[in-house]
SEFIZA-3560 file (N, C-alpha, C; in Angstrom, 3 decimals):
REM SEFIZA-3560
<numar><xx>3.430</xx><yy>172.238</yy><zz>1.700</zz><atom>N</atom></numar>
<numar><xx>2.165</xx><yy>172.648</yy><zz>2.325</zz><atom>CA</atom></numar>
<numar><xx>0.980</xx><yy>172.206</yy><zz>1.490</zz><atom>C</atom></numar>
<numar><xx>1.148</xx><yy>172.339</yy><zz>0.168</zz><atom>N</atom></numar>
<numar><xx>-0.035</xx><yy>171.925</yy><zz>-0.692</zz><atom>CA</atom></numar>
<numar><xx>-0.278</xx><yy>170.404</yy><zz>-0.614</zz><atom>C</atom></numar>
<numar><xx>0.814</xx><yy>169.631</yy><zz>-0.400</zz><atom>N</atom></numar>
<numar><xx>0.637</xx><yy>168.207</yy><zz>-0.251</zz><atom>CA</atom></numar>
<numar><xx>-0.199</xx><yy>167.832</yy><zz>0.967</zz><atom>C</atom></numar>
<numar><xx>-0.014</xx><yy>168.597</yy><zz>2.039</zz><atom>N</atom></numar>
<numar><xx>-0.811</xx><yy>168.375</yy><zz>3.249</zz><atom>CA</atom></numar>
<numar><xx>-2.283</xx><yy>168.673</yy><zz>2.993</zz><atom>C</atom></numar>
<numar><xx>-2.567</xx><yy>169.796</yy><zz>2.318</zz><atom>N</atom></numar>
<numar><xx>-3.922</xx><yy>170.162</yy><zz>2.009</zz><atom>CA</atom></numar>
<numar><xx>-4.558</xx><yy>169.112</yy><zz>1.158</zz><atom>C</atom></numar>
<numar><xx>-3.849</xx><yy>168.623</yy><zz>0.115</zz><atom>N</atom></numar>
<numar><xx>-4.373</xx><yy>167.611</yy><zz>-0.762</zz><atom>CA</atom></numar>
<numar><xx>-4.678</xx><yy>166.322</yy><zz>0.003</zz><atom>C</atom></numar>
<numar><xx>-3.770</xx><yy>165.936</yy><zz>0.857</zz><atom>N</atom></numar>
<numar><xx>-3.941</xx><yy>164.720</yy><zz>1.649</zz><atom>CA</atom></numar>
<numar><xx>-5.185</xx><yy>164.832</yy><zz>2.536</zz><atom>C</atom></numar>
<numar><xx>-5.349</xx><yy>165.975</yy><zz>3.169</zz><atom>N</atom></numar>
<numar><xx>-6.519</xx><yy>166.200</yy><zz>4.043</zz><atom>CA</atom></numar>
<numar><xx>-7.805</xx><yy>166.130</yy><zz>3.253</zz><atom>C</atom></numar>
<numar><xx>-7.835</xx><yy>166.753</yy><zz>2.064</zz><atom>N</atom></numar>
<numar><xx>-9.018</xx><yy>166.707</yy><zz>1.188</zz><atom>CA</atom></numar>
<numar><xx>-9.335</xx><yy>165.319</yy><zz>0.750</zz><atom>C</atom></numar>
<numar><xx>-8.337</xx><yy>164.545</yy><zz>0.378</zz><atom>N</atom></numar>
<numar><xx>-8.539</xx><yy>163.156</yy><zz>-0.017</zz><atom>CA</atom></numar>
<numar><xx>-9.091</xx><yy>162.312</yy><zz>1.169</zz><atom>C</atom></numar>
<numar><xx>-8.556</xx><yy>162.545</yy><zz>2.332</zz><atom>N</atom></numar>
<numar><xx>-8.980</xx><yy>161.791</yy><zz>3.501</zz><atom>CA</atom></numar>
<numar><xx>-10.454</xx><yy>162.118</yy><zz>3.792</zz><atom>C</atom></numar>
<numar><xx>-10.817</xx><yy>163.431</yy><zz>3.745</zz><atom>N</atom></numar>
<numar><xx>-12.173</xx><yy>163.804</yy><zz>4.022</zz><atom>CA</atom></numar>
<numar><xx>-13.150</xx><yy>163.264</yy><zz>2.966</zz><atom>C</atom></numar>
<numar><xx>-12.684</xx><yy>163.266</yy><zz>1.704</zz><atom>N</atom></numar>
<numar><xx>-13.575</xx><yy>162.702</yy><zz>0.662</zz><atom>CA</atom></numar>
<numar><xx>-13.760</xx><yy>161.186</yy><zz>0.842</zz><atom>C</atom></numar>
<numar><xx>-12.714</xx><yy>160.473</yy><zz>1.312</zz><atom>N</atom></numar>
<numar><xx>-12.870</xx><yy>159.063</yy><zz>1.594</zz><atom>CA</atom></numar>
<numar><xx>-13.883</xx><yy>158.825</yy><zz>2.755</zz><atom>C</atom></numar>
<numar><xx>-13.863</xx><yy>159.682</yy><zz>3.746</zz><atom>N</atom></numar>
<numar><xx>-14.872</xx><yy>159.561</yy><zz>4.799</zz><atom>CA</atom></numar>
<numar><xx>-16.235</xx><yy>159.785</yy><zz>4.237</zz><atom>C</atom></numar>
<numar><xx>-16.374</xx><yy>160.740</yy><zz>3.344</zz><atom>N</atom></numar>
<numar><xx>-17.696</xx><yy>161.032</yy><zz>2.716</zz><atom>CA</atom></numar>
<numar><xx>-18.164</xx><yy>159.858</yy><zz>1.915</zz><atom>C</atom></numar>
<numar><xx>-17.259</xx><yy>159.230</yy><zz>1.204</zz><atom>N</atom></numar>
<numar><xx>-17.664</xx><yy>158.069</yy><zz>0.380</zz><atom>CA</atom></numar>
<numar><xx>-18.145</xx><yy>156.948</yy><zz>1.267</zz><atom>C</atom></numar>
<numar><xx>-17.448</xx><yy>156.701</yy><zz>2.377</zz><atom>N</atom></numar>
<numar><xx>-17.883</xx><yy>155.642</yy><zz>3.294</zz><atom>CA</atom></numar>
<numar><xx>-19.229</xx><yy>155.970</yy><zz>3.920</zz><atom>C</atom></numar>
<numar><xx>-19.420</xx><yy>157.253</yy><zz>4.273</zz><atom>N</atom></numar>
<numar><xx>-20.662</xx><yy>157.704</yy><zz>4.869</zz><atom>CA</atom></numar>
<numar><xx>-21.871</xx><yy>157.466</yy><zz>3.907</zz><atom>C</atom></numar>
<numar><xx>-21.679</xx><yy>157.877</yy><zz>2.679</zz><atom>N</atom></numar>
<numar><xx>-22.748</xx><yy>157.746</yy><zz>1.641</zz><atom>CA</atom></numar>
<numar><xx>-23.044</xx><yy>156.268</yy><zz>1.429</zz><atom>C</atom></numar>
<numar><xx>-21.998</xx><yy>155.443</yy><zz>1.312</zz><atom>N</atom></numar>
<numar><xx>-22.185</xx><yy>153.999</yy><zz>1.110</zz><atom>CA</atom></numar>
<numar><xx>-22.961</xx><yy>153.369</yy><zz>2.287</zz><atom>C</atom></numar>
<numar><xx>-22.561</xx><yy>153.718</yy><zz>3.518</zz><atom>N</atom></numar>
<numar><xx>-23.234</xx><yy>153.124</yy><zz>4.694</zz><atom>CA</atom></numar>
<numar><xx>-24.711</xx><yy>153.551</yy><zz>4.709</zz><atom>C</atom></numar>
<numar><xx>-24.959</xx><yy>154.811</yy><zz>4.494</zz><atom>N</atom></numar>
<numar><xx>-26.375</xx><yy>155.262</yy><zz>4.545</zz><atom>CA</atom></numar>
<numar><xx>-27.211</xx><yy>154.626</yy><zz>3.389</zz><atom>C</atom></numar>
<numar><xx>-26.631</xx><yy>154.469</yy><zz>2.210</zz><atom>N</atom></numar>
<numar><xx>-27.313</xx><yy>153.839</yy><zz>1.113</zz><atom>CA</atom></numar>
<numar><xx>-27.578</xx><yy>152.365</yy><zz>1.425</zz><atom>C</atom></numar>
<numar><xx>-26.640</xx><yy>151.675</yy><zz>2.024</zz><atom>N</atom></numar>
<numar><xx>-26.844</xx><yy>150.248</yy><zz>2.377</zz><atom>CA</atom></numar>
<numar><xx>-27.922</xx><yy>150.155</yy><zz>3.515</zz><atom>C</atom></numar>
<numar><xx>-27.848</xx><yy>151.041</yy><zz>4.529</zz><atom>N</atom></numar>
<numar><xx>-28.836</xx><yy>151.007</yy><zz>5.564</zz><atom>CA</atom></numar>
<numar><xx>-30.255</xx><yy>151.229</yy><zz>5.012</zz><atom>C</atom></numar>
<numar><xx>-30.382</xx><yy>152.136</yy><zz>4.055</zz><atom>N</atom></numar>
<numar><xx>-31.715</xx><yy>152.351</yy><zz>3.427</zz><atom>CA</atom></numar>
<numar><xx>-32.146</xx><yy>151.108</yy><zz>2.663</zz><atom>C</atom></numar>
<numar><xx>-31.230</xx><yy>150.475</yy><zz>1.950</zz><atom>N</atom></numar>
<numar><xx>-31.614</xx><yy>149.332</yy><zz>1.217</zz><atom>CA</atom></numar>
<numar><xx>-32.056</xx><yy>148.178</yy><zz>2.108</zz><atom>C</atom></numar>
<numar><xx>-31.339</xx><yy>148.001</yy><zz>3.244</zz><atom>N</atom></numar>
<numar><xx>-31.693</xx><yy>146.950</yy><zz>4.177</zz><atom>CA</atom></numar>
<numar><xx>-33.031</xx><yy>147.243</yy><zz>4.841</zz><atom>C</atom></numar>
<numar><xx>-33.261</xx><yy>148.491</yy><zz>5.166</zz><atom>N</atom></numar>
<numar><xx>-34.584</xx><yy>148.895</yy><zz>5.734</zz><atom>CA</atom></numar>
<numar><xx>-35.704</xx><yy>148.617</yy><zz>4.763</zz><atom>C</atom></numar>
<numar><xx>-35.427</xx><yy>148.896</yy><zz>3.462</zz><atom>N</atom></numar>
<numar><xx>-36.420</xx><yy>148.652</yy><zz>2.450</zz><atom>CA</atom></numar>
<numar><xx>-36.712</xx><yy>147.161</yy><zz>2.309</zz><atom>C</atom></numar>
<numar><xx>-35.688</xx><yy>146.331</yy><zz>2.361</zz><atom>N</atom></numar>
<numar><xx>-35.863</xx><yy>144.895</yy><zz>2.265</zz><atom>CA</atom></numar>
<numar><xx>-36.609</xx><yy>144.326</yy><zz>3.478</zz><atom>C</atom></numar>
<numar><xx>-36.392</xx><yy>144.942</yy><zz>4.617</zz><atom>N</atom></numar>
<numar><xx>-37.026</xx><yy>144.462</yy><zz>5.879</zz><atom>CA</atom></numar>
<numar><xx>-38.417</xx><yy>145.098</yy><zz>6.099</zz><atom>C</atom></numar>
<numar><xx>-38.899</xx><yy>145.851</yy><zz>5.149</zz><atom>N</atom></numar>
<numar><xx>-40.202</xx><yy>146.509</yy><zz>5.207</zz><atom>CA</atom></numar>
<numar><xx>-40.329</xx><yy>147.431</yy><zz>6.437</zz><atom>C</atom></numar>
<numar><xx>-39.225</xx><yy>148.098</yy><zz>6.782</zz><atom>N</atom></numar>
<numar><xx>-39.277</xx><yy>149.073</yy><zz>7.923</zz><atom>CA</atom></numar>
<numar><xx>-39.756</xx><yy>150.441</yy><zz>7.377</zz><atom>C</atom></numar>
<numar><xx>-40.180</xx><yy>151.251</yy><zz>8.284</zz><atom>N</atom></numar>
<numar><xx>-40.592</xx><yy>152.609</yy><zz>7.941</zz><atom>CA</atom></numar>
<numar><xx>-39.363</xx><yy>153.426</yy><zz>7.556</zz><atom>C</atom></numar>
<numar><xx>-39.464</xx><yy>154.236</yy><zz>6.491</zz><atom>N</atom></numar>
<numar><xx>-38.305</xx><yy>155.088</yy><zz>6.097</zz><atom>CA</atom></numar>
<numar><xx>-38.086</xx><yy>156.201</yy><zz>7.130</zz><atom>C</atom></numar>
<numar><xx>-36.865</xx><yy>156.632</yy><zz>7.221</zz><atom>N</atom></numar>
<numar><xx>-36.508</xx><yy>157.721</yy><zz>8.179</zz><atom>CA</atom></numar>
<numar><xx>-36.873</xx><yy>159.124</yy><zz>7.613</zz><atom>C</atom></numar>
<numar><xx>-37.094</xx><yy>159.225</yy><zz>6.326</zz><atom>N</atom></numar>
<numar><xx>-37.398</xx><yy>160.508</yy><zz>5.726</zz><atom>CA</atom></numar>
<numar><xx>-38.511</xx><yy>160.353</yy><zz>4.723</zz><atom>C</atom></numar>
<numar><xx>-38.971</xx><yy>161.464</yy><zz>4.155</zz><atom>N</atom></numar>
<numar><xx>-40.030</xx><yy>161.474</yy><zz>3.165</zz><atom>CA</atom></numar>
<numar><xx>-39.547</xx><yy>161.223</yy><zz>1.746</zz><atom>C</atom></numar>
<numar><xx>-38.255</xx><yy>160.989</yy><zz>1.576</zz><atom>N</atom></numar>
<numar><xx>-37.711</xx><yy>160.770</yy><zz>0.232</zz><atom>CA</atom></numar>
<numar><xx>-38.159</xx><yy>159.403</yy><zz>-0.318</zz><atom>C</atom></numar>
<numar><xx>-38.430</xx><yy>159.485</yy><zz>-1.617</zz><atom>N</atom></numar>
<numar><xx>-38.746</xx><yy>158.213</yy><zz>-2.308</zz><atom>CA</atom></numar>
<numar><xx>-37.448</xx><yy>157.476</yy><zz>-2.636</zz><atom>C</atom></numar>
<numar><xx>-37.534</xx><yy>156.163</yy><zz>-2.948</zz><atom>N</atom></numar>
<numar><xx>-36.338</xx><yy>155.423</yy><zz>-3.155</zz><atom>CA</atom></numar>
<numar><xx>-35.495</xx><yy>155.946</yy><zz>-4.368</zz><atom>C</atom></numar>
<numar><xx>-36.242</xx><yy>156.361</yy><zz>-5.402</zz><atom>N</atom></numar>
<numar><xx>-35.558</xx><yy>156.929</yy><zz>-6.543</zz><atom>CA</atom></numar>
<numar><xx>-34.830</xx><yy>158.198</yy><zz>-6.247</zz><atom>C</atom></numar>
<numar><xx>-35.454</xx><yy>159.031</yy><zz>-5.365</zz><atom>N</atom></numar>
<numar><xx>-34.822</xx><yy>160.279</yy><zz>-4.972</zz><atom>CA</atom></numar>
<numar><xx>-33.537</xx><yy>159.986</yy><zz>-4.134</zz><atom>C</atom></numar>
<numar><xx>-33.588</xx><yy>158.969</yy><zz>-3.337</zz><atom>N</atom></numar>
<numar><xx>-32.385</xx><yy>158.601</yy><zz>-2.554</zz><atom>CA</atom></numar>
<numar><xx>-31.251</xx><yy>158.152</yy><zz>-3.491</zz><atom>C</atom></numar>
<numar><xx>-31.605</xx><yy>157.370</yy><zz>-4.500</zz><atom>N</atom></numar>
<numar><xx>-30.586</xx><yy>157.000</yy><zz>-5.491</zz><atom>CA</atom></numar>
<numar><xx>-29.993</xx><yy>158.193</yy><zz>-6.195</zz><atom>C</atom></numar>
<numar><xx>-30.863</xx><yy>159.105</yy><zz>-6.572</zz><atom>N</atom></numar>
<numar><xx>-30.402</xx><yy>160.314</yy><zz>-7.253</zz><atom>CA</atom></numar>
<numar><xx>-29.427</xx><yy>161.165</yy><zz>-6.380</zz><atom>C</atom></numar>
<numar><xx>-29.783</xx><yy>161.292</yy><zz>-5.099</zz><atom>N</atom></numar>
<numar><xx>-28.919</xx><yy>162.009</yy><zz>-4.199</zz><atom>CA</atom></numar>
<numar><xx>-27.585</xx><yy>161.316</yy><zz>-4.008</zz><atom>C</atom></numar>
<numar><xx>-27.622</xx><yy>159.990</yy><zz>-3.882</zz><atom>N</atom></numar>
<numar><xx>-26.366</xx><yy>159.226</yy><zz>-3.703</zz><atom>CA</atom></numar>
<numar><xx>-25.472</xx><yy>159.409</yy><zz>-4.942</zz><atom>C</atom></numar>
<numar><xx>-26.008</xx><yy>159.316</yy><zz>-6.127</zz><atom>N</atom></numar>
<numar><xx>-25.229</xx><yy>159.487</yy><zz>-7.311</zz><atom>CA</atom></numar>
<numar><xx>-24.663</xx><yy>160.891</yy><zz>-7.474</zz><atom>C</atom></numar>
<numar><xx>-25.486</xx><yy>161.911</yy><zz>-7.090</zz><atom>N</atom></numar>
<numar><xx>-24.999</xx><yy>163.272</yy><zz>-7.121</zz><atom>CA</atom></numar>
<numar><xx>-23.845</xx><yy>163.477</yy><zz>-6.169</zz><atom>C</atom></numar>
<numar><xx>-23.933</xx><yy>162.858</yy><zz>-4.993</zz><atom>N</atom></numar>
<numar><xx>-22.841</xx><yy>163.004</yy><zz>-4.036</zz><atom>CA</atom></numar>
<numar><xx>-21.563</xx><yy>162.290</yy><zz>-4.570</zz><atom>C</atom></numar>
<numar><xx>-21.703</xx><yy>161.113</yy><zz>-5.149</zz><atom>N</atom></numar>
<numar><xx>-20.527</xx><yy>160.433</yy><zz>-5.717</zz><atom>CA</atom></numar>
<numar><xx>-19.900</xx><yy>161.243</yy><zz>-6.850</zz><atom>C</atom></numar>
<numar><xx>-20.749</xx><yy>161.864</yy><zz>-7.664</zz><atom>N</atom></numar>
<numar><xx>-20.249</xx><yy>162.683</yy><zz>-8.773</zz><atom>CA</atom></numar>
<numar><xx>-19.503</xx><yy>163.932</yy><zz>-8.235</zz><atom>C</atom></numar>
<numar><xx>-20.009</xx><yy>164.572</yy><zz>-7.187</zz><atom>N</atom></numar>
<numar><xx>-19.309</xx><yy>165.665</yy><zz>-6.594</zz><atom>CA</atom></numar>
<numar><xx>-17.955</xx><yy>165.259</yy><zz>-5.996</zz><atom>C</atom></numar>
<numar><xx>-17.935</xx><yy>164.051</yy><zz>-5.419</zz><atom>N</atom></numar>
<numar><xx>-16.682</xx><yy>163.570</yy><zz>-4.836</zz><atom>CA</atom></numar>
<numar><xx>-15.693</xx><yy>163.282</yy><zz>-5.957</zz><atom>C</atom></numar>
<numar><xx>-16.133</xx><yy>162.618</yy><zz>-7.025</zz><atom>N</atom></numar>
<numar><xx>-15.236</xx><yy>162.367</yy><zz>-8.186</zz><atom>CA</atom></numar>
<numar><xx>-14.728</xx><yy>163.695</yy><zz>-8.778</zz><atom>C</atom></numar>
<numar><xx>-15.555</xx><yy>164.683</yy><zz>-8.879</zz><atom>N</atom></numar>
<numar><xx>-15.143</xx><yy>165.957</yy><zz>-9.405</zz><atom>CA</atom></numar>
<numar><xx>-14.037</xx><yy>166.574</yy><zz>-8.514</zz><atom>C</atom></numar>
<numar><xx>-14.274</xx><yy>166.555</yy><zz>-7.213</zz><atom>N</atom></numar>
<numar><xx>-13.283</xx><yy>167.115</yy><zz>-6.278</zz><atom>CA</atom></numar>
<numar><xx>-11.965</xx><yy>166.367</yy><zz>-6.381</zz><atom>C</atom></numar>
<numar><xx>-12.019</xx><yy>165.046</yy><zz>-6.449</zz><atom>N</atom></numar>
<numar><xx>-10.779</xx><yy>164.246</yy><zz>-6.530</zz><atom>CA</atom></numar>
<numar><xx>-10.067</xx><yy>164.516</yy><zz>-7.889</zz><atom>C</atom></numar>
<numar><xx>-10.782</xx><yy>164.709</yy><zz>-8.947</zz><atom>N</atom></numar>
<numar><xx>-10.111</xx><yy>165.004</yy><zz>-10.235</zz><atom>CA</atom></numar>
<numar><xx>-9.475</xx><yy>166.421</yy><zz>-10.206</zz><atom>C</atom></numar>
<numar><xx>-10.079</xx><yy>167.365</yy><zz>-9.556</zz><atom>N</atom></numar>
<numar><xx>-9.474</xx><yy>168.669</yy><zz>-9.420</zz><atom>CA</atom></numar>
<numar><xx>-8.227</xx><yy>168.572</yy><zz>-8.586</zz><atom>C</atom></numar>
<numar><xx>-8.308</xx><yy>167.829</yy><zz>-7.472</zz><atom>N</atom></numar>
<numar><xx>-7.119</xx><yy>167.630</yy><zz>-6.636</zz><atom>CA</atom></numar>
<numar><xx>-6.008</xx><yy>166.913</yy><zz>-7.361</zz><atom>C</atom></numar>
<numar><xx>-6.354</xx><yy>165.915</yy><zz>-8.160</zz><atom>N</atom></numar>
<numar><xx>-5.333</xx><yy>165.223</yy><zz>-8.970</zz><atom>CA</atom></numar>
<numar><xx>-4.670</xx><yy>166.181</yy><zz>-9.983</zz><atom>C</atom></numar>
<numar><xx>-5.482</xx><yy>166.997</yy><zz>-10.610</zz><atom>N</atom></numar>
<numar><xx>-4.909</xx><yy>167.967</yy><zz>-11.583</zz><atom>CA</atom></numar>
<numar><xx>-4.017</xx><yy>168.942</yy><zz>-10.870</zz><atom>C</atom></numar>
<numar><xx>-4.446</xx><yy>169.416</yy><zz>-9.682</zz><atom>N</atom></numar>
<numar><xx>-3.636</xx><yy>170.366</yy><zz>-8.912</zz><atom>CA</atom></numar>
<numar><xx>-2.293</xx><yy>169.698</yy><zz>-8.483</zz><atom>C</atom></numar>
<numar><xx>-2.362</xx><yy>168.433</yy><zz>-8.073</zz><atom>N</atom></numar>
<numar><xx>-1.170</xx><yy>167.700</yy><zz>-7.687</zz><atom>CA</atom></numar>
<numar><xx>-0.210</xx><yy>167.601</yy><zz>-8.827</zz><atom>C</atom></numar>
<numar><xx>-0.735</xx><yy>167.291</yy><zz>-10.029</zz><atom>N</atom></numar>
<numar><xx>0.142</xx><yy>167.218</yy><zz>-11.221</zz><atom>CA</atom></numar>
<numar><xx>0.791</xx><yy>168.511</yy><zz>-11.547</zz><atom>C</atom></numar>
<numar><xx>0.025</xx><yy>169.611</yy><zz>-11.355</zz><atom>N</atom></numar>
<numar><xx>0.598</xx><yy>170.930</yy><zz>-11.629</zz><atom>CA</atom></numar>
<numar><xx>1.699</xx><yy>171.251</yy><zz>-10.666</zz><atom>C</atom></numar>
<numar><xx>1.540</xx><yy>170.946</yy><zz>-9.372</zz><atom>N</atom></numar>
<numar><xx>2.581</xx><yy>171.184</yy><zz>-8.370</zz><atom>CA</atom></numar>
<numar><xx>3.841</xx><yy>170.367</yy><zz>-8.654</zz><atom>C</atom></numar>
<numar><xx>3.597</xx><yy>169.124</yy><zz>-8.980</zz><atom>N</atom></numar>
<numar><xx>4.761</xx><yy>168.197</yy><zz>-9.282</zz><atom>CA</atom></numar>
<numar><xx>5.510</xx><yy>168.644</yy><zz>-10.541</zz><atom>C</atom></numar>
<numar><xx>4.769</xx><yy>169.010</yy><zz>-11.579</zz><atom>N</atom></numar>
<numar><xx>5.428</xx><yy>169.443</yy><zz>-12.775</zz><atom>CA</atom></numar>
<numar><xx>6.162</xx><yy>170.778</yy><zz>-12.597</zz><atom>C</atom></numar>
<numar><xx>5.601</xx><yy>171.658</yy><zz>-11.735</zz><atom>N</atom></numar>
<numar><xx>6.310</xx><yy>172.907</yy><zz>-11.417</zz><atom>CA</atom></numar>
<numar><xx>7.598</xx><yy>172.640</yy><zz>-10.726</zz><atom>C</atom></numar>
<numar><xx>7.569</xx><yy>171.748</yy><zz>-9.716</zz><atom>N</atom></numar>
<numar><xx>8.755</xx><yy>171.406</yy><zz>-8.979</zz><atom>CA</atom></numar>
<numar><xx>9.812</xx><yy>170.814</yy><zz>-9.885</zz><atom>C</atom></numar>
<numar><xx>9.436</xx><yy>169.909</yy><zz>-10.761</zz><atom>N</atom></numar>
<numar><xx>10.407</xx><yy>169.263</yy><zz>-11.651</zz><atom>CA</atom></numar>
<numar><xx>10.962</xx><yy>170.289</yy><zz>-12.652</zz><atom>C</atom></numar>
<numar><xx>10.096</xx><yy>171.175</yy><zz>-13.166</zz><atom>N</atom></numar>
<numar><xx>10.573</xx><yy>172.179</yy><zz>-14.092</zz><atom>CA</atom></numar>
<numar><xx>11.557</xx><yy>173.121</yy><zz>-13.460</zz><atom>C</atom></numar>
<numar><xx>11.231</xx><yy>173.634</yy><zz>-12.281</zz><atom>N</atom></numar>
<numar><xx>12.138</xx><yy>174.538</yy><zz>-11.612</zz><atom>CA</atom></numar>
<numar><xx>13.459</xx><yy>173.895</yy><zz>-11.207</zz><atom>C</atom></numar>
<numar><xx>13.388</xx><yy>172.618</yy><zz>-10.837</zz><atom>N</atom></numar>
<numar><xx>14.547</xx><yy>171.890</yy><zz>-10.479</zz><atom>CA</atom></numar>
<numar><xx>15.498</xx><yy>171.737</yy><zz>-11.693</zz><atom>C</atom></numar>
<numar><xx>14.905</xx><yy>171.376</yy><zz>-12.825</zz><atom>N</atom></numar>
<numar><xx>15.692</xx><yy>171.234</yy><zz>-14.066</zz><atom>CA</atom></numar>
<numar><xx>16.273</xx><yy>172.574</yy><zz>-14.506</zz><atom>C</atom></numar>
<numar><xx>15.475</xx><yy>173.628</yy><zz>-14.399</zz><atom>N</atom></numar>
<numar><xx>15.930</xx><yy>174.988</yy><zz>-14.780</zz><atom>CA</atom></numar>
<numar><xx>17.029</xx><yy>175.428</yy><zz>-13.873</zz><atom>C</atom></numar>
<numar><xx>16.927</xx><yy>175.148</yy><zz>-12.564</zz><atom>N</atom></numar>
<numar><xx>18.009</xx><yy>175.502</yy><zz>-11.647</zz><atom>CA</atom></numar>
<numar><xx>19.294</xx><yy>174.738</yy><zz>-11.954</zz><atom>C</atom></numar>
<numar><xx>19.169</xx><yy>173.430</yy><zz>-12.244</zz><atom>N</atom></numar>
<numar><xx>20.353</xx><yy>172.640</yy><zz>-12.600</zz><atom>CA</atom></numar>
<numar><xx>21.023</xx><yy>173.143</yy><zz>-13.853</zz><atom>C</atom></numar>
<numar><xx>20.184</xx><yy>173.536</yy><zz>-14.873</zz><atom>N</atom></numar>
<numar><xx>20.739</xx><yy>174.032</yy><zz>-16.168</zz><atom>CA</atom></numar>
<numar><xx>21.401</xx><yy>175.356</yy><zz>-15.930</zz><atom>C</atom></numar>
<numar><xx>20.807</xx><yy>176.216</yy><zz>-15.088</zz><atom>N</atom></numar>
<numar><xx>21.417</xx><yy>177.522</yy><zz>-14.793</zz><atom>CA</atom></numar>
<numar><xx>22.757</xx><yy>177.368</yy><zz>-14.069</zz><atom>C</atom></numar>
<numar><xx>22.792</xx><yy>176.436</yy><zz>-13.157</zz><atom>N</atom></numar>
<numar><xx>24.039</xx><yy>176.164</yy><zz>-12.410</zz><atom>CA</atom></numar>
<numar><xx>25.145</xx><yy>175.607</yy><zz>-13.285</zz><atom>C</atom></numar>
<numar><xx>24.712</xx><yy>174.758</yy><zz>-14.245</zz><atom>N</atom></numar>
<numar><xx>25.681</xx><yy>174.173</yy><zz>-15.201</zz><atom>CA</atom></numar>
<numar><xx>26.228</xx><yy>175.211</yy><zz>-16.126</zz><atom>C</atom></numar>
<numar><xx>25.357</xx><yy>176.151</yy><zz>-16.578</zz><atom>N</atom></numar>
<numar><xx>25.800</xx><yy>177.301</yy><zz>-17.432</zz><atom>CA</atom></numar>
<numar><xx>26.791</xx><yy>178.228</yy><zz>-16.696</zz><atom>C</atom></numar>
<numar><xx>26.601</xx><yy>178.414</yy><zz>-15.384</zz><atom>N</atom></numar>
<numar><xx>27.464</xx><yy>179.272</yy><zz>-14.621</zz><atom>CA</atom></numar>
<numar><xx>28.848</xx><yy>178.606</yy><zz>-14.422</zz><atom>C</atom></numar>
<numar><xx>28.856</xx><yy>177.269</yy><zz>-14.338</zz><atom>N</atom></numar>
<numar><xx>30.138</xx><yy>176.552</yy><zz>-14.111</zz><atom>CA</atom></numar>
<numar><xx>31.008</xx><yy>176.571</yy><zz>-15.351</zz><atom>C</atom></numar>
<numar><xx>30.374</xx><yy>176.757</yy><zz>-16.499</zz><atom>N</atom></numar>
<numar><xx>31.160</xx><yy>176.727</yy><zz>-17.791</zz><atom>CA</atom></numar>
<numar><xx>31.832</xx><yy>178.019</yy><zz>-17.996</zz><atom>C</atom></numar>
//
């Protein structure tokens, strides 16, 4: 069950990364073409928001990776403990 949740979170974060990249590129192209900006944000503020979003996504993915490692290590540990207990009963 946790693997499904982790996969969904990773998929959603990938969509967010693509969305941020597309918006950032669209803003850069509009700036190069001397078009009117869609918002009142300055270019530096847009950069700051993009980097904050990427940092949040990296933080989320690192937490998910740590959680994944905890789940895998728990499964391996319980499997080894179960095999050892079964082996001790057979003797």
